N, CA, C and O of each residue as an XYZ file, in Angstrom:
584
protein
N      69.903    103.528     10.287
C      70.460    104.274      9.190
C      71.431    103.379      8.435
O      72.217    102.662      9.054
N      71.388    103.408      7.145
C      72.311    102.602      6.342
C      73.588    103.377      6.108
O      73.658    104.578      6.368
N      74.608    102.674      5.609
C      75.887    103.324      5.327
C      75.729    104.435      4.306
O      76.363    105.485      4.413
N      74.870    104.195      3.303
C      74.668    105.226      2.272
C      74.006    106.465      2.859
O      74.349    107.587      2.486
N      73.061    106.269      3.774
C      72.406    107.411      4.408
C      73.398    108.203      5.250
O      73.352    109.433      5.285
N      74.320    107.470      5.949
C      75.331    108.146      6.752
C      76.250    108.961      5.866
O      76.591    110.100      6.185
N      76.650    108.368      4.746
C      77.544    109.066      3.823
C      76.844    110.294      3.269
O      77.481    111.317      3.018
N      75.526    110.194      3.079
C      74.777    111.325      2.539
C      74.787    112.500      3.512
O      74.644    113.648      3.091
N      74.953    112.228      4.810
C      74.972    113.291      5.801
C      76.329    113.990      5.882
O      76.433    115.095      6.415
N      77.355    113.348      5.356
C      78.705    113.905      5.410
C      78.854    114.955      4.321
O      78.419    114.729      3.191
N      79.457    116.094      4.632
C      79.649    117.109      3.594
C      80.366    116.506      2.383
O      81.248    115.659      2.524
N      79.978    116.950      1.222
C      80.472    116.362     -0.015
C      81.957    116.576     -0.236
O      82.557    115.842     -1.021
N      82.571    117.539      0.412
C      83.996    117.776      0.215
C      84.835    116.644      0.788
O      85.965    116.441      0.345
N      84.312    115.895      1.764
C      85.079    114.812      2.370
C      85.066    113.594      1.462
O      86.111    112.984      1.235
N      83.951    113.245      0.961
C      83.833    112.081      0.095
C      83.481    110.839      0.889
O      83.754    110.759      2.087
N      82.881    109.880      0.226
C      82.388    108.693      0.912
C      83.512    107.837      1.494
O      83.330    107.238      2.554
N      84.653    107.763      0.839
C      85.751    106.924      1.337
C      86.294    107.484      2.668
O      86.495    106.735      3.624
N      86.527    108.797      2.718
C      87.024    109.426      3.940
C      85.972    109.342      5.035
O      86.302    109.098      6.195
N      84.716    109.542      4.680
C      83.637    109.444      5.656
C      83.589    108.043      6.255
O      83.368    107.880      7.455
N      83.796    107.044      5.422
C      83.815    105.661      5.901
C      84.962    105.428      6.862
O      84.798    104.745      7.873
N      86.139    105.999      6.553
C      87.289    105.861      7.439
C      87.042    106.554      8.784
O      87.406    106.034      9.839
N      86.419    107.732      8.729
C      86.107    108.453      9.965
C      85.128    107.636     10.813
O      85.291    107.527     12.028
N      84.127    107.074     10.174
C      83.152    106.243     10.887
C      83.818    105.021     11.499
O      83.523    104.664     12.640
N      84.715    104.374     10.755
C      85.414    103.188     11.260
C      86.308    103.559     12.446
O      86.390    102.817     13.425
N      86.976    104.710     12.350
C      87.841    105.157     13.443
C      87.015    105.436     14.697
O      87.420    105.079     15.803
N      85.877    106.063     14.527
C      85.013    106.357     15.670
C      84.526    105.063     16.313
O      84.478    104.956     17.538
N      84.166    104.085     15.491
C      83.722    102.796     16.007
C      84.864    102.097     16.740
O      84.640    101.484     17.783
N      86.071    102.180     16.217
C      87.232    101.558     16.862
C      87.482    102.178     18.235
O      87.805    101.468     19.187
N      87.335    103.484     18.339
C      87.541    104.155     19.614
C      86.517    103.656     20.635
O      86.867    103.402     21.787
N      85.275    103.517     20.227
C      84.227    103.053     21.122
C      84.490    101.613     21.549
O      84.265    101.259     22.706
N      84.963    100.782     20.627
C      85.204     99.372     20.942
C      86.400     99.202     21.869
O      86.348     98.392     22.794
N      87.479     99.954     21.638
C      88.690     99.756     22.418
C      88.682    100.477     23.762
O      89.451    100.107     24.649
N      87.867    101.464     23.938
C      87.867    102.191     25.201
C      87.352    101.289     26.313
O      86.227    100.793     26.250
N      88.181    101.079     27.330
C      87.736    100.210     28.421
C      86.684    100.914     29.279
O      86.712    102.130     29.468
N      85.787    100.127     29.771
C      84.819    100.687     30.706
C      85.347    100.421     32.107
O      85.889     99.351     32.384
N      85.189    101.380     32.971
C      85.659    101.225     34.333
C      84.462    101.049     35.254
O      83.526    101.849     35.257
N      84.521     99.992     36.021
C      83.466     99.762     36.991
C      83.652    100.747     38.142
O      84.750    100.889     38.681
N      82.596    101.405     38.501
C      82.652    102.351     39.601
C      82.238    101.598     40.866
O      81.134    101.061     40.952
N      83.132    101.571     41.829
C      82.868    100.884     43.075
C      82.214    101.844     44.057
O      82.817    102.832     44.477
N      80.996    101.545     44.409
C      80.275    102.378     45.360
C      80.300    101.655     46.709
O      79.775    100.547     46.828
N      80.908    102.277     47.725
C      80.965    101.606     49.021
C      79.569    101.394     49.603
O      78.690    102.248     49.489
N      79.395    100.255     50.217
C      78.127     99.962     50.877
C      78.018    100.811     52.147
O      79.026    101.066     52.807
N      76.821    101.244     52.490
C      76.662    102.024     53.724
C      77.118    101.212     54.939
O      76.817    100.024     55.057
N      77.834    101.864     55.822
C      78.279    101.219     57.058
C      77.283    101.588     58.147
O      76.978    102.763     58.350
N      76.783    100.581     58.842
C      75.794    100.778     59.894
C      76.479    100.917     61.249
O      77.277    100.065     61.639
N      76.165    101.989     61.957
C      76.704    102.155     63.300
C      76.236    101.009     64.190
O      77.046    100.372     64.864
N      74.943    100.748     64.194
C      74.370     99.747     65.089
C      74.862     98.328     64.780
O      75.143     97.560     65.700
N      74.967     97.978     63.499
C      75.301     96.604     63.121
C      76.795     96.344     62.952
O      77.243     95.207     63.101
N      77.579     97.393     62.642
C      78.990     97.169     62.342
C      79.955     97.894     63.282
O      80.942     97.307     63.726
N      79.683     99.149     63.584
C      80.618     99.939     64.394
C      80.439     99.656     65.886
O      81.416     99.384     66.584
N      79.215     99.716     66.376
C      78.967     99.490     67.798
C      79.490     98.129     68.275
O      80.068     98.057     69.359
N      79.307     97.047     67.505
C      79.876     95.767     67.957
C      81.405     95.801     68.132
O      81.938     95.110     69.000
N      82.104     96.587     67.327
C      83.562     96.740     67.490
C      83.845     97.424     68.824
O      84.710     96.988     69.583
N      83.106     98.502     69.104
C      83.273     99.206     70.376
C      82.933     98.286     71.555
O      83.629     98.285     72.571
N      81.868     97.512     71.411
C      81.466     96.612     72.495
C      82.542     95.567     72.774
O      82.783     95.212     73.928
N      83.175     95.087     71.740
C      84.204     94.059     71.915
C      85.510     94.622     72.465
O      86.158     93.975     73.289
N      85.910     95.817     72.023
C      87.247     96.322     72.334
C      87.295     97.546     73.260
O      88.354     97.846     73.811
N      86.181     98.253     73.443
C      86.260     99.570     74.087
C      85.350     99.779     75.293
O      85.728    100.456     76.250
N      84.169     99.208     75.249
C      83.142     99.533     76.241
C      83.531     99.133     77.659
O      83.061     99.755     78.612
N      84.363     98.129     77.830
C      84.761     97.736     79.191
C      85.378     98.918     79.938
O      85.162     99.077     81.140
N      86.139     99.740     79.231
C      86.750    100.928     79.867
C      85.919    102.190     79.641
O      85.862    103.069     80.501
N      85.281    102.269     78.484
C      84.570    103.501     78.119
C      83.072    103.384     78.361
O      82.255    103.522     77.451
N      82.744    103.124     79.618
C      81.370    103.137     80.108
C      81.450    103.524     81.583
O      82.521    103.420     82.181
N      80.343    103.966     82.186
C      80.398    104.412     83.583
C      81.113    103.398     84.487
O      80.797    102.209     84.499
N      82.072    103.912     85.231
C      82.855    103.079     86.126
C      84.167    102.600     85.526
O      85.065    102.178     86.254
N      84.286    102.662     84.214
C      85.504    102.219     83.540
C      86.577    103.296     83.556
O      86.282    104.483     83.694
N      87.824    102.869     83.414
C      88.953    103.806     83.475
C      88.866    104.893     82.406
O      89.161    106.056     82.683
N      88.471    104.534     81.210
C      88.355    105.521     80.127
C      87.222    106.500     80.344
O      87.277    107.648     79.903
N      86.208    106.034     81.021
C      85.088    106.929     81.335
C      85.482    107.880     82.457
O      85.201    109.077     82.404
N      86.133    107.331     83.465
C      86.536    108.146     84.621
C      87.588    109.184     84.229
O      87.502    110.341     84.639
N      88.582    108.771     83.435
C      89.689    109.691     83.128
C      89.360    110.740     82.075
O      89.799    111.884     82.193
N      88.597    110.375     81.047
C      88.342    111.352     79.973
C      86.862    111.549     79.667
O      86.509    112.266     78.731
N      85.993    110.914     80.456
C      84.548    111.073     80.283
C      84.097    110.649     78.882
O      83.250    111.297     78.267
N      84.678    109.553     78.392
C      84.322    109.046     77.054
C      83.499    107.786     77.205
O      83.963    106.788     77.758
N      82.266    107.838     76.706
C      81.337    106.715     76.780
C      81.095    106.217     75.359
O      80.685    106.987     74.491
N      81.349    104.928     75.120
C      81.179    104.367     73.778
C      80.065    103.322     73.733
O      80.079    102.444     72.871
N      79.116    103.406     74.638
C      78.028    102.423     74.667
C      76.938    102.692     73.647
O      76.149    101.795     73.348
N      76.871    103.895     73.107
C      75.791    104.227     72.172
C      76.245    105.338     71.228
O      77.267    105.990     71.443
N      75.459    105.528     70.189
C      75.732    106.601     69.235
C      75.669    107.958     69.940
O      76.555    108.797     69.776
N      74.618    108.155     70.718
C      74.437    109.434     71.409
C      75.623    109.732     72.328
O      76.117    110.859     72.377
N      76.067    108.714     73.047
C      77.193    108.901     73.958
C      78.469    109.234     73.182
O      79.217    110.132     73.568
N      78.711    108.519     72.104
C      79.903    108.786     71.281
C      79.882    110.206     70.741
O      80.893    110.907     70.794
N      78.742    110.632     70.225
C      78.646    111.975     69.634
C      78.722    113.069     70.692
O      78.940    114.232     70.356
N      78.546    112.717     71.967
C      78.707    113.696     73.043
C      80.180    114.034     73.256
O      80.509    115.059     73.853
N      81.064    113.162     72.763
C      82.487    113.422     72.885
C      83.021    113.075     74.258
O      82.443    112.269     74.987
N      84.135    113.700     74.592
C      84.800    113.420     75.864
C      85.199    114.750     76.509
O      84.852    115.826     76.023
N      85.927    114.644     77.602
C      86.422    115.855     78.257
C      87.335    116.647     77.331
O      87.481    117.860     77.479
N      87.946    115.957     76.378
C      88.846    116.611     75.423
C      88.143    117.215     74.221
O      88.778    117.881     73.403
N      86.845    116.993     74.102
C      86.098    117.547     72.969
C      85.445    116.460     72.133
O      85.215    115.345     72.602
N      85.152    116.806     70.890
C      84.466    115.861     70.009
C      85.389    114.701     69.652
O      86.611    114.846     69.629
N      84.789    113.557     69.376
C      85.563    112.369     69.016
C      85.532    112.113     67.519
O      86.476    111.560     66.955
N      84.439    112.517     66.877
C      84.229    112.203     65.463
C      83.872    113.466     64.690
O      83.007    114.239     65.101
N      84.546    113.659     63.572
C      84.203    114.749     62.662
C      83.612    114.089     61.408
O      84.351    113.562     60.576
N      82.271    114.120     61.276
C      81.640    113.445     60.146
C      82.288    113.824     58.807
O      82.612    114.985     58.559
N      82.462    112.815     57.962
C      83.043    112.921     56.619
C      84.563    113.088     56.629
O      85.177    113.142     55.563
N      85.182    113.170     57.811
C      86.624    113.412     57.890
C      87.316    112.447     58.866
O      87.694    112.845     59.968
N      87.478    111.189     58.462
C      88.096    110.232     59.382
C      89.528    110.607     59.775
O      89.917    110.398     60.924
N      90.303    111.144     58.865
C      91.699    111.484     59.172
C      91.796    112.635     60.171
O      92.811    112.778     60.852
N      90.759    113.446     60.262
C      90.762    114.570     61.204
C      90.065    114.231     62.517
O      90.114    115.014     63.466
N      89.424    113.079     62.575
C      88.670    112.699     63.763
C      89.595    112.193     64.865
O      90.381    111.273     64.638
N      89.511    112.783     66.056
C      90.348    112.315     67.164
C      90.208    110.816     67.437
O      91.176    110.164     67.829
N      89.019    110.274     67.235
C      88.813    108.841     67.458
C      89.749    108.006     66.588
O      90.354    107.049     67.072
N      89.871    108.358     65.319
C      90.743    107.593     64.412
C      92.213    107.794     64.784
O      93.033    106.897     64.590
N      92.539    108.955     65.311
C      93.930    109.194     65.717
C      94.344    108.206     66.798
O      95.407    107.591     66.707
N      93.500    108.051     67.830
C      93.883    107.164     68.928
C      93.750    105.688     68.556
O      94.442    104.838     69.117
N      92.862    105.386     67.614
C      92.701    103.987     67.203
C      93.744    103.538     66.194
O      94.058    102.351     66.111
N      94.282    104.478     65.425
C      95.163    104.086     64.321
C      96.481    104.840     64.292
O      97.542    104.237     64.452
N      96.428    106.158     64.090
C      97.643    106.947     63.854
C      98.656    106.875     64.989
O      99.851    106.706     64.745
N      98.191    107.000     66.223
C      99.123    107.051     67.349
C      99.883    105.745     67.558
O     100.916    105.732     68.227
N      99.390    104.664     67.003
C     100.087    103.380     67.142
C     101.422    103.396     66.414
O     102.339    102.669     66.797
N     101.549    104.207     65.377
C     102.806    104.264     64.629
C     103.726    105.380     65.139
O     104.827    105.557     64.617
N     103.290    106.123     66.139
C     104.081    107.220     66.682
C     105.234    106.683     67.525
O     105.091    105.686     68.233
N     106.362    107.350     67.441
C     107.499    106.968     68.280
C     107.407    107.616     69.666
O     108.214    107.320     70.547
N     106.431    108.493     69.853
C     106.221    109.157     71.130
C     105.611    108.163     72.128
O     104.478    107.718     71.944
N     106.345    107.823     73.161
C     105.843    106.835     74.119
C     104.640    107.339     74.908
O     103.934    106.545     75.529
N     104.402    108.630     74.893
C     103.253    109.195     75.591
C     102.016    109.352     74.711
O     100.977    109.819     75.178
N     102.123    108.963     73.433
C     100.949    109.125     72.571
C      99.861    108.155     73.022
O     100.138    107.049     73.486
N      98.645    108.592     72.875
C      97.496    107.847     73.348
C      97.122    106.782     72.318
O      96.748    107.099     71.189
N      97.227    105.538     72.717
C      96.900    104.426     71.821
C      95.723    103.665     72.419
O      95.736    103.302     73.595
N      94.716    103.431     71.600
C      93.550    102.696     72.082
C      93.364    101.436     71.257
O      93.542    101.469     70.040
N      93.016    100.341     71.882
C      92.991    100.134     73.324
C      94.402    100.156     73.907
O      95.341     99.669     73.277
N      94.555    100.719     75.108
C      95.897    100.967     75.651
C      96.724     99.711     75.906
O      97.949     99.748     75.795
N      96.086     98.628     76.236
C      96.816     97.390     76.488
C      96.912     96.537     75.220
O      97.437     95.424     75.249
N      96.397     97.074     74.104
C      96.464     96.379     72.826
C      95.589     95.139     72.828
O      94.927     94.850     73.825
N      95.577     94.432     71.767
C      96.264     94.798     70.537
C      95.498     95.889     69.786
O      94.336     96.174     70.074
N      96.182     96.480     68.824
C      95.562     97.471     67.949
C      94.385     96.800     67.242
O      94.420     95.601     66.968
N      93.349     97.580     66.950
C      92.214     97.031     66.210
C      92.690     96.479     64.868
O      93.690     96.942     64.320
N      91.981     95.505     64.353
C      92.350     94.891     63.070
C      92.180     95.901     61.940
O      91.406     96.850     62.063
N      92.900     95.698     60.840
C      92.715     96.583     59.682
C      91.260     96.632     59.217
O      90.790     97.688     58.793
N      90.542     95.516     59.287
C      89.131     95.508     58.880
C      88.283     96.366     59.819
O      87.418     97.115     59.366
N      88.529     96.256     61.129
C      87.773     97.074     62.082
C      88.066     98.554     61.879
O      87.154     99.381     61.901
N      89.342     98.888     61.679
C      89.718    100.294     61.446
C      89.077    100.817     60.168
O      88.608    101.955     60.126
N      89.056     99.994     59.132
C      88.453    100.409     57.858
C      86.952    100.625     58.029
O      86.394    101.576     57.481
N      86.304     99.756     58.780
C      84.861     99.898     59.016
C      84.557    101.218     59.723
O      83.671    101.961     59.300
N      85.283    101.506     60.787
C      85.051    102.749     61.538
C      85.373    103.966     60.672
O      84.620    104.940     60.658
N      86.487    103.908     59.955
C      86.884    105.020     59.082
C      85.844    105.260     57.990
O      85.488    106.406     57.713
N      85.364    104.201     57.378
C      84.368    104.338     56.308
C      83.054    104.881     56.868
O      82.383    105.677     56.211
N      82.687    104.460     58.065
C      81.476    104.979     58.702
C      81.600    106.494     58.900
O      80.659    107.238     58.624
N      82.755    106.943     59.374
C      82.979    108.383     59.552
C      82.951    109.087     58.197
O      82.336    110.144     58.052
N      83.621    108.493     57.206
C      83.666    109.086     55.868
C      82.264    109.240     55.272
O      82.002    110.174     54.513
N      81.373    108.320     55.622
C      79.988    108.370     55.128
C      79.101    109.302     55.942
O      77.897    109.376     55.698
N      79.673    110.006     56.894
C      78.907    111.002     57.642
C      78.649    110.652     59.092
O      77.967    111.401     59.791
N      79.183    109.520     59.567
C      79.025    109.104     60.969
C      77.559    109.159     61.397
O      77.201    109.800     62.385
N      76.732    108.474     60.627
C      75.282    108.493     60.867
C      74.863    107.499     61.939
O      75.550    106.510     62.193
N      73.740    107.776     62.555
C      73.132    106.874     63.531
C      72.227    105.926     62.757
O      71.015    106.124     62.678
N      72.834    104.907     62.196
C      72.064    103.957     61.376
C      72.305    102.526     61.812
O      71.738    101.600     61.232
């Protein structure tokens, strides 16, 4: 469409000069408006990303014969075992990492001043921020067996 055709579409009461100013203003708004990149988190794989964290930091105690297995019946060797929970109930609430008991013992309780709060791993050190973020994001994405 040419400028004259655009002006022809504008009601005659405005006039071509005002129509041109309106068009220029609209173009300026489009040019100056920043575009925001939407960051879509990559899917977190239980098998490739979460389970290796458990194997490195948790499975020694949380498997048959281990102290964590004996005391609370928590097995972290597989997805099925994790989703079975422990003697205290479920460990993971899909889509809700902040409400999941697993995240509480891995992260929140470490900042508690209560000396009796349950911190995992109990002998430390606390999991790295990257490991905690991976587990939290996996839960946030639905805690899938992937």
